[in-house]
C-alpha positions, 0 to 999 in steps of 0.5 A: 119397062112396059110399052103403052101405045098412045090412045090414038094408035090402034093395031090390026093383025095382018097375015104378015105381022101387025099394023099400027095406025095413028088415027090422029094423022092417018100414018101407019106402020106395017111391022113384019112378024119379028117386029110384031112379036117384039111389040106384042111382048112389050105391050104385054109387059115384057122388058126389052131383054125378055122380048129379045129372048123371045125373038131369039127363040122364034127366029134365027138371030142371036140374043145380042142382035135381037136386043139391038133390034128391039131397042131400035124398034122402040126408038123408032116408035117413040120418034114416030109418036106412037108410044106413050112416054 
């Protein structure tokens, strides 16, 4: 599964993570470092499982919890209309 942002969504790295900006309506999402890592890995073509493994390796979290977090983030991004179907 490859994540792709909608064409009207731009990203900006910050000192604390990443910001996703919906240029269509001005809404933005601030993702913390773990959310930023997950999104970057998914945008680079990783599966949710591989993104979760990267989270587990980088942060103090178990693999199962990391996968739950990645899947929840994906659902939230879809619900917000930030990612392509």
